[in-house]
C-alpha positions as CSV (number, residue, x, y, z in Angstrom):
1,M,38.1,-11.9,-6.5
2,T,36.0,-10.9,-9.4
3,E,32.2,-11.5,-9.3
4,H,29.8,-11.7,-12.2
5,I,26.5,-10.0,-12.5
6,D,24.5,-10.2,-15.8
7,T,23.3,-6.6,-15.7
8,V,24.7,-3.8,-13.5
9,V,22.6,-0.6,-13.0
10,V,24.8,2.3,-11.8
11,G,22.7,4.6,-9.7
12,G,19.7,4.0,-7.4
13,G,17.7,7.2,-8.0
14,Q,14.5,7.4,-10.0
15,A,16.3,6.4,-13.3
16,G,17.9,3.4,-11.7
17,L,14.7,2.3,-10.0
18,A,12.6,2.7,-13.1
19,T,15.2,0.6,-15.0
20,G,15.1,-2.0,-12.3
21,Y,11.3,-2.2,-12.5
22,Y,11.4,-3.1,-16.2
23,L,14.3,-5.5,-15.7
24,R,12.2,-7.2,-13.0
25,Q,9.3,-7.4,-15.4
26,H,11.5,-9.3,-17.8
27,G,12.8,-11.7,-15.2
28,L,16.4,-10.7,-15.7
29,E,19.2,-11.0,-13.2
30,F,20.6,-7.6,-12.2
31,R,21.9,-5.5,-9.4
32,I,21.5,-1.7,-8.7
33,L,24.6,-0.1,-7.2
34,D,24.2,3.2,-5.4
35,A,26.6,5.3,-3.3
36,G,24.1,6.5,-0.8
37,D,23.2,5.2,2.6
38,R,19.5,5.1,1.9
39,V,17.5,5.0,-1.3
40,G,16.3,8.6,-1.9
41,D,19.2,10.4,-0.1
42,P,20.0,12.8,-2.9
43,W,16.5,14.2,-2.3
44,R,16.8,14.2,1.5
45,N,20.0,16.2,1.2
46,R,18.5,19.2,-0.7
47,W,17.3,22.5,0.9
48,D,14.7,22.1,3.6
49,S,11.7,23.9,2.0
50,L,12.1,22.2,-1.4
51,R,8.9,20.9,-2.9
52,V,8.7,19.4,-6.4
53,F,7.9,22.0,-9.0
54,T,4.9,20.1,-10.4
55,P,2.0,18.2,-8.9
56,A,2.3,14.7,-7.4
57,R,0.4,13.2,-10.4
58,Y,3.6,13.8,-12.4
59,T,5.9,12.5,-9.6
60,R,5.5,8.8,-10.1
61,L,7.4,5.9,-11.5
62,P,5.9,3.0,-13.5
63,G,3.6,0.7,-11.5
64,M,3.1,2.9,-8.4
65,V,1.3,6.2,-7.9
66,F,2.5,8.8,-5.5
67,P,0.6,8.7,-2.3
68,G,-1.8,11.4,-1.2
69,S,-3.5,14.1,-3.3
70,P,-2.5,14.1,-7.0
71,R,-2.7,18.0,-6.8
72,A,-0.2,18.3,-4.0
73,F,3.4,19.4,-4.4
74,P,5.5,16.8,-2.6
75,T,8.2,17.7,-0.2
76,K,11.8,16.5,-0.8
77,D,11.4,14.0,2.0
78,E,8.2,12.7,0.7
79,V,9.8,12.1,-2.6
80,A,12.7,10.3,-0.9
81,D,10.4,8.1,1.0
82,Y,8.4,7.3,-2.1
83,L,11.6,6.1,-3.8
84,E,12.5,4.0,-0.8
85,S,9.0,2.5,-0.7
86,Y,9.2,1.8,-4.5
87,A,12.4,-0.2,-4.2
88,E,10.8,-2.2,-1.4
89,R,7.5,-2.8,-3.1
90,F,9.1,-4.3,-6.2
91,D,11.9,-6.0,-4.3
92,L,14.5,-4.3,-6.3
93,P,18.1,-5.5,-5.5
94,V,19.7,-2.2,-4.5
95,E,23.2,-2.4,-2.9
96,L,23.8,0.8,-0.9
97,G,27.2,2.3,0.0
98,V,28.7,1.2,-3.3
99,R,30.4,4.0,-5.2
100,V,31.3,2.9,-8.7
101,D,34.6,4.5,-9.8
102,G,35.5,2.6,-13.0
103,L,33.9,1.2,-16.1
104,E,35.9,-0.3,-18.9
105,R,35.8,-3.0,-21.6
106,N,36.4,-6.6,-20.5
107,G,36.4,-9.0,-23.4
108,G,32.8,-9.1,-24.7
109,G,31.4,-7.4,-21.7
110,Y,32.4,-4.8,-19.1
111,L,34.4,-4.5,-15.9
112,V,32.8,-2.4,-13.2
113,T,35.0,-1.4,-10.2
114,A,33.9,0.1,-6.9
115,G,37.0,0.5,-4.6
116,N,38.5,-3.0,-4.3
117,R,35.4,-4.6,-5.7
118,R,35.5,-5.9,-9.3
119,I,32.4,-6.9,-11.2
120,E,32.2,-8.5,-14.6
121,A,28.9,-7.5,-16.3
122,D,27.4,-8.5,-19.7
123,T,25.3,-5.3,-19.7
124,V,25.7,-2.0,-17.9
125,V,23.0,0.7,-17.6
126,V,24.4,4.1,-16.3
127,A,21.3,5.5,-14.6
128,M,22.8,8.7,-13.3
129,A,21.5,12.3,-13.8
130,S,23.6,14.9,-15.6
131,Y,23.6,16.8,-12.2
132,Q,26.7,15.4,-10.6
133,L,29.3,18.1,-9.8
134,P,28.4,21.6,-8.7
135,S,29.2,24.2,-11.3
136,L,30.6,27.6,-10.3
137,P,31.9,30.5,-12.4
138,P,35.6,30.9,-12.6
139,F,35.6,34.2,-10.7
140,A,33.8,32.7,-7.6
141,P,37.0,32.3,-5.6
142,A,37.7,36.0,-5.9
143,L,34.8,36.9,-3.6
144,A,36.0,38.4,-0.3
145,D,36.8,35.8,2.4
146,D,34.1,37.3,4.7
147,V,31.3,36.7,2.1
148,V,29.4,33.5,2.8
149,Q,29.1,31.7,-0.4
150,L,27.2,28.4,-0.9
151,H,26.2,26.4,-4.0
152,S,22.6,25.4,-4.1
153,S,23.7,21.8,-3.3
154,E,25.0,23.1,0.0
155,Y,22.2,25.4,0.9
156,R,19.6,24.1,3.4
157,N,17.9,27.1,5.0
158,P,18.4,30.8,5.8
159,D,20.1,30.0,9.1
160,Q,23.3,29.3,7.2
161,L,23.5,33.0,6.2
162,Q,25.0,36.0,8.0
163,D,23.4,39.4,8.4
164,G,23.4,41.5,5.3
165,G,22.2,41.2,1.7
166,V,22.0,38.0,-0.3
167,L,22.7,37.6,-4.0
168,V,21.2,34.5,-5.6
169,V,23.0,33.8,-8.8
170,G,21.0,31.9,-11.4
171,A,17.4,32.7,-12.1
172,G,16.1,29.3,-13.0
173,N,13.6,27.3,-10.9
174,S,16.1,26.5,-8.1
175,G,17.3,30.1,-7.9
176,A,13.8,31.5,-7.9
177,E,12.6,29.1,-5.2
178,I,15.7,29.7,-3.0
179,A,15.3,33.5,-3.4
180,L,11.7,33.2,-2.1
181,D,12.9,31.0,0.8
182,V,15.5,33.7,1.9
183,A,13.4,36.8,1.2
184,P,11.3,36.9,4.4
185,E,14.5,37.4,6.4
186,Y,17.0,39.1,4.1
187,E,17.3,41.7,1.3
188,V,17.6,39.6,-1.8
189,W,18.8,40.1,-5.4
190,L,18.2,37.5,-8.0
191,S,20.8,37.6,-10.8
192,G,20.5,36.0,-14.2
193,R,18.8,36.2,-17.6
194,D,15.0,36.0,-17.8
195,V,14.3,32.3,-18.5
196,G,10.6,33.0,-18.9
197,S,7.8,31.3,-17.1
198,V,4.7,29.2,-17.9
199,P,1.8,31.6,-18.7
200,F,-0.6,30.3,-16.0
201,D,-0.8,29.5,-12.3
202,I,-0.1,25.8,-12.1
203,D,-2.0,25.5,-8.8
204,S,-5.2,26.9,-10.3
205,A,-8.1,24.9,-11.6
206,F,-6.9,25.7,-15.2
207,G,-3.4,24.7,-14.3
208,H,-4.4,21.3,-13.0
209,R,-6.9,20.5,-15.7
210,V,-5.3,22.0,-18.8
211,G,-2.1,23.9,-18.4
212,V,0.1,21.3,-16.6
213,P,-1.2,18.3,-18.6
214,F,-0.4,20.2,-21.8
215,V,3.1,21.4,-20.7
216,M,4.2,18.2,-19.0
217,G,2.3,15.6,-21.1
218,V,2.4,17.1,-24.5
219,L,5.0,19.9,-24.9
220,Y,7.8,18.6,-22.7
221,H,7.1,14.9,-23.2
222,R,6.1,14.6,-26.9
223,V,7.0,17.7,-28.7
224,L,10.4,18.6,-27.3
225,T,12.1,15.4,-28.1
226,T,15.1,14.3,-30.2
227,G,12.6,12.6,-32.5
228,N,11.4,15.8,-34.1
229,P,13.0,18.9,-35.6
230,V,11.6,21.3,-33.0
231,G,13.2,19.3,-30.1
232,R,16.5,18.9,-31.9
233,H,16.7,22.6,-32.7
234,L,15.9,23.7,-29.1
235,R,17.9,21.0,-27.3
236,P,21.3,22.7,-27.3
237,G,19.9,25.9,-25.7
238,L,17.9,23.9,-23.1
239,L,21.1,21.9,-22.2
240,S,23.0,25.1,-21.5
241,Q,20.3,27.4,-20.1
242,G,17.5,25.2,-18.7
243,G,13.8,25.6,-19.0
244,P,11.3,28.3,-17.9
245,L,10.0,28.9,-14.4
246,I,7.2,26.5,-13.6
247,R,5.7,27.2,-10.2
248,T,7.4,30.6,-9.3
249,G,6.7,33.5,-11.5
250,P,7.9,37.1,-11.7
251,A,4.9,38.4,-9.7
252,D,5.7,36.0,-6.9
253,L,9.3,37.3,-6.7
254,A,8.2,40.9,-6.9
255,A,5.6,40.4,-4.1
256,A,8.3,38.9,-1.9
257,G,10.6,41.9,-2.4
258,V,13.2,40.1,-4.5
259,E,15.0,42.5,-6.9
260,R,15.9,41.1,-10.3
261,V,19.3,42.2,-11.6
262,A,21.4,41.3,-14.6
263,R,23.8,38.4,-14.9
264,T,26.7,38.2,-12.5
265,T,29.8,38.7,-14.7
266,A,32.8,39.3,-12.4
267,V,34.1,40.1,-9.0
268,E,35.6,43.5,-8.2
269,E,37.4,44.1,-4.9
270,G,35.8,41.1,-3.4
271,Q,32.2,41.9,-4.4
272,P,30.0,40.6,-7.3
273,V,29.5,42.6,-10.4
274,V,26.2,42.4,-12.2
275,G,25.7,43.5,-15.7
276,D,28.5,45.7,-17.1
277,D,29.5,47.7,-14.0
278,R,27.1,47.5,-11.1
279,V,28.9,46.3,-7.9
280,L,26.6,44.8,-5.2
281,D,27.6,45.1,-1.6
282,V,26.4,41.8,-0.2
283,E,27.3,39.5,2.7
284,N,26.1,36.3,1.1
285,V,26.1,34.7,-2.3
286,I,24.1,31.5,-3.2
287,W,25.3,30.0,-6.5
288,C,22.3,28.4,-8.3
289,T,24.5,27.9,-11.3
290,G,23.7,24.2,-11.9
291,Y,25.8,21.2,-12.2
292,R,28.1,19.6,-14.7
293,P,28.3,15.9,-15.5
294,D,31.3,13.8,-14.5
295,F,31.9,10.7,-16.5
296,S,35.6,10.6,-15.9
297,W,35.2,7.2,-14.4
298,I,34.1,5.7,-17.7
299,D,37.2,4.6,-19.7
300,L,35.5,4.0,-23.0
301,P,35.6,5.9,-26.3
302,I,31.9,6.9,-26.3
303,F,32.0,10.6,-25.8
304,D,31.6,13.6,-28.2
305,G,34.6,15.8,-29.0
306,K,33.6,18.6,-26.6
307,E,36.0,19.6,-23.8
308,S,33.1,20.5,-21.4
309,P,30.6,19.2,-20.8
310,K,31.4,15.8,-22.3
311,E,28.3,13.9,-23.4
312,P,28.1,10.3,-24.2
313,V,27.1,9.7,-27.8
314,H,23.9,7.7,-27.8
315,E,20.5,7.2,-29.5
316,R,17.7,7.3,-26.9
317,G,20.2,5.9,-24.3
318,V,21.5,3.2,-26.6
319,V,25.3,3.6,-27.2
320,P,26.1,2.5,-30.8
321,D,29.8,2.2,-30.2
322,A,29.6,0.1,-27.1
323,P,27.1,-2.8,-27.4
324,R,25.1,-3.5,-24.3
325,L,25.9,-0.2,-22.7
326,Y,23.0,2.2,-22.0
327,F,22.2,5.5,-20.3
328,V,19.0,6.5,-18.5
329,G,18.3,9.7,-16.6
330,L,20.4,12.3,-18.5
331,F,18.9,15.7,-19.1
332,F,17.1,15.7,-22.5
333,L,18.3,12.1,-23.2
334,Y,15.3,11.8,-25.4
335,A,12.8,14.5,-24.3
336,L,12.8,17.5,-22.0
337,T,11.1,15.2,-19.4
338,S,14.0,12.6,-19.6
339,S,15.5,13.6,-16.2
340,L,12.1,13.9,-14.6
341,F,9.7,11.4,-13.1
342,T,7.4,12.1,-16.0
343,G,9.9,10.8,-18.7
344,V,12.4,8.6,-17.0
345,G,10.0,5.6,-17.0
346,R,9.5,5.8,-20.8
347,D,13.3,6.0,-21.4
348,A,13.9,3.1,-19.0
349,E,11.3,0.9,-20.8
350,Y,12.9,1.7,-24.2
351,V,16.4,0.8,-23.0
352,V,15.2,-2.5,-21.4
353,E,13.3,-3.5,-24.4
354,H,16.4,-2.9,-26.5
355,L,18.7,-4.9,-24.2
356,T,16.2,-7.8,-24.0
357,S,15.9,-7.9,-27.8
358,R,19.7,-8.3,-27.9
359,A,19.8,-10.9,-25.1
360,G,20.4,-13.8,-27.6
């Protein structure tokens, strides 16, 4: 049997819930499909000590503030619970345990498949982040069998590691935070290029009053967008390399005894090589090397010509070559905040305004 749903939202994270909020405001019939067992599970399944890198005042979706102090840095479980409460508060129709595995054209609309389930939809909003499949360098399998290696998506706490040194590969925000998490119990090297850091303590009075509002509310949200030349120029580099350290700075890493080393470039005799020729004798490697998108389930000619990573061609989430198909939640979809709580609501509102204007 094939069922019909006017609008299908694929993904029940912050992007899907924000989209659902605006669809509800317009009184539209829709369903949010999510593969998880509970709303917020992608947050629950991250490393134990994870806290959001920015204060709670920037961890909110439209219509509902984050509970507690706006200056606090929410834990991963607090964020997950907030998302679950958000879906309940606005009575958003989230169907859990539904993994969408196909999207194709179906006459004037779309056919969405999830296992044996077939759904005809007039409109589809793909509300999934770019962070879908763990990305590892091609030489990772050459590490010695007795070296414990984990991607950041698998890392939970230092108890997963064995005695000996730890190499954290990838010096962005996740790599820096995980290096600090491990440093009290292990000798740690942090490998990767210097991504820079915000030039102030974000938990200081200046940070809360001036620094963070400027970075999150102005620079990342209004300047670094596809709507101006600066954002368009910097976007390719940010897509491939990420942004600067926000909460953890070089001084924090040095104080914790974390040694910064060059990029990991190869494996030699089972051990990682950093820079041109330095071989590190370590017992553990944590790959904080990011994720790559996986849109292989979308059978539509909407992607750019790149082999990897493929990106859907869109304008602020609106796909010109596939009417009534939209994206929300992608990294730098419109601004550097587009995959963050700060920006996902604005993108969702824009997309819903567009689809409602085309409803007739």
